[in-house]
N, C-alpha and C positions, 0 to 999 in steps of 0.2 A: 515179519508179515504173518498175520493170523490166517490160518487156513479156513476154508469154508466149512470143513467138517466139524470144527469146534462148535459152531452153531450157537455159541452162548446159551448153554443149556439153562442158565438162570433166567432166560428170557421166555420160558414156557409160559404162555398166557400173557406175556408182557406186551403184546400188541395193543394192550390198553393205552400205552403211551402214545402209539401212533394215533389211535382214535381221540386221545386227549388233545393233541396238537391240532388235529383237523377240526375237531368240534369247537375248540377255542377260536380257531381261525374263521369258522362258519358263523359263530356267535358274533364275532366282530363285524363280519360282513352284513349279517342280517340286522345288526343294530342300526345300520345306516339305511335300512329299508330295501335292501337287495338281497336276493338269494342266489347262491353260487353252487349249482349242482355239478359244476365242472370240476370240483375239487378231487374227484377220483382220477381225473387226468393229471391234475397237479401233483397228486400223491405219487403216481407212476413216474411222472417226469422228475420229481425230486428224488426217488429212489435211484433211477438210472443215473442222473447227474451226480449224485453224491458218490455212487460207486465208481463211476468213471473217473471223477477227479481224485478220489482217494487212490485209485490204481495208478493213474498217471503221475501224481505228485508225491504219493506216499504219506499224505496227511489227511486222515479221516475228518478232522475238524474243519479243514478247508473245504472238504466235500460237503459237510453240513451247511456251511455258509453259502456255497455256491448253489446248493439245492434250494435254500431258501430264496435266493436271488432269482433262480429260474422260475420258481413258483410265482414270485412277484411279477415277473415278466408276463407270464401267463395270466395273471390277475389283471395287469394293465390292458391286455387285449380283451379279456372278458368285460372289464369295466367300460371300455370304449364301445364295444358292440352293444352291451346291455343298456346303455344310456342313449343309444340312437332312438329317434322317434318311431314309435309303433313297433318296437322290437320286444319280444317276450323274453323274460329272464330264463324261463325253463328251456326254451329252444336253444338259447345261447349256451346254457350249461351243457345240454346234451352235445352240441356241436363241439364245445371245448373238451369234453371227454374224449371224443374221437380225435380231435387235433392233438391234444397233449399225449394221449396214449400212442397215436401214430408216429409222432416225432420221437418219442422214447423208444418205441420198438425199432424204428429205423436206425437211430444212432446207437441203440444199446445192444444190437446183435453181437458186436465185436467184444462186449464185456460179459457175455453170459458164462464163459469158461474161466477166464483169468480170475485170480484170487486177489482181492484188494485188502489193504490194511483196514482192520475193524476198529470201531471205537473201543476204548478201554472200559473196564467195569470196576465198580467200587465193591470190594468184598466185605460185606457186613456179616458174613457167617464164619469168619476165621476162628471164632471161639468154639465152634461146633465140630464134632468128629463125624457127624452124619453127612455122607456125601450129598444126599438128595437135598438136605436142608442148606448146606453150604452153596450148592448150585442155585437154589431158589433165592438166596440172599445176595447174589451177584447183581448189582443194580447199575444201570447205565446212568452216567452223570446227566443225561438229558431228562431223566425223570424229575430231578430237583429243578431243572430249568422249567419244565412244564408246570410244576406246582407253583413256582415263583410267577410265571406268566399268568396263571389263573388269578392269583391274588392282585397282581399289579394291574390287570385288565379290569378287575372289579373296582379297584381304586380309581383307575382312570376314568371309568364311566360316571362314578359318583361324585369325584372331588376335583376334576380338572376342567378347565374351560374347553379344551378340545373334545373331551368326553361329552361335554354338554352339547357341542356342535353335532357330534355324531348322533346323539340321541334326538336332538331336534330335527335333524335331517331325516332320521328314521321314522319319527312319529308324525311330524307335520312339515313336509318339505316346503309347502307354500309359505308357512309362517317363517320358516328358516330363511327363505329367500327375501322376505320382507325385512328381516333382520340384517340383511347384507351378507349372509353366509353363502358361499359357493356350494350349492347342492352337488353339482358335478365334481368338484374337487375333492369334497369330503367323502363322497362315495367311492371315487377312484382310489383314494389313499386307503380307505377301509378295506376295499376288495383286494388291493395289493398287499396289505398287512395280513388279511386272512389267508391269502394265497401263500405268503412267506411262511406262515406258521405251518401250513399244510406241506409245503416243501420240506420243511424240517421233519415232519412226521414221516415222509417218504424216506429221508435220509436214515432215520432210525431203523426202518425196515431192512434196508440193504447193508447197513454198517453195523448192526448189532443183532437184531432178531428178525427174521431168521439168519441174517448176515450174508445175504447173497442177492444177486440181481437176476430175476427172471421176469418174464412177461405177466406172470400171474401173482406177483409178490403182494399186491394190494389187497386181494380177496374182498373187494367191494366195500372197504371200510370208509371210503369217501361218502358213499350213500348212507351208511349207518350213522356217520357223524351228523348228518342233517336231522335224522330222527332224534338223536340224542340232544341236539340243541333245542328242539321243540319240547322234548321231555323235560329239559332243564329250565323251561320258561325263560330262555334267553339270558340266563344268569351264569357268568363264568365260573363261579365257584361250584354251583350245581353241575355245570358241565364237567368239571373235574371229577366230582363224585360219581356222576353217571358213567363217565369213561372207565373209572376204576371198577365199578360194578359190572360193566360190560366186559372188561378184561378178565374179571374174576369168572364170568360165564365161559369165556374162552379157555381158561385154564382148567376147567373140569375134566375135559377129555384127556389132555396130556398127563394130568395128575393121576387119574385112574389108571391110565396105561403104565405109568411109572410104578404104581402099586400092585401091577399084575393083573388088573381088571381089564379084559379085552372085549368082553361082551358089550354090545350096543356102543361100541367106541365112536362110530360115525354119528350116532344119534347125539351123544353128548357133544361132539365137535360142532353139531348143527345148533346147539342150544343158544349161542349169541344171535343167530339169525332169527330163530323163533322169538327171542326177546325183542329184537328190533321190530319185527312184524306186530308183536303185542303192543309196543310203544306207539306205533303208527295207528293202530286201531284205537287205542285209548285216546290219543290226542285228537283224532278226528271225530270221535263221538262224545267227548266230554268238553263242554264249553269252558269249564273252569281251567282246564288244562292249557288254554290259550291265554292266560293271564301273563301280562308282560309282552304280548305280541307287539312289535313295532308297528305303528299305525299305517305306514306306507307299504308294508309287505302285502303283495297280492293286488294292490290297487293300480299298479303301472305308473305311479307318480314318482 
């Protein structure tokens, strides 16, 4: 069993992987013409579920799978609510944050102290004698999964029939209905898929970095993912790069602290949030930044 104190020091700044899974999940959801602000609750639920399952079964990988399934269940609830007549996506998302977080906090209290087995790391720095470099090159296998998901999702939207269905429902739902496509079914599956990926992002938080379950483990990354999707113009590959850039901003504070620079530490730690705010301002004021926007987003159709 891997103790919490190990913390996977190679994960400093590696929350970029969490944002990557959540932003890819939100990208999939928004491609269908719906927005899911409730991914923050899904993220927290995924973190708790993964940690609890890993602790109970001794298998962190099973924890990852169950976390994704827990996210998909929350996604199903969200999809059913969001597609009711005269129901606002934003209101449902806020409600799902409270619901997902509340359920996670209620069932997760028993798992705050126990130590659960952690996900293994791939040591890419064995060749180096520098401890800091070796720690930085310890990579979670989920990183490669996230990269693969981004490219597979991009191929899915461009080259498959089901990807065409998702894009058709997201751009022109009335035309999709005329083609015989089930708008409700496609959107439900899209929201569930996006929530499944967000649940895996939560599993990464509790089973690799920081490698523990607490009620504040997410740090608002579910909200940031929504901004990154807009910044990436609803493109999965660009979502991946934006997530890595965001993670690089998160790594500044810990990296400087490791080098002995302690001044303005909290300011550097806040840099990802300033970045997210700047992205939101830019995307709200620049019409070109909305290129690629699914036509049904914000229309209520």
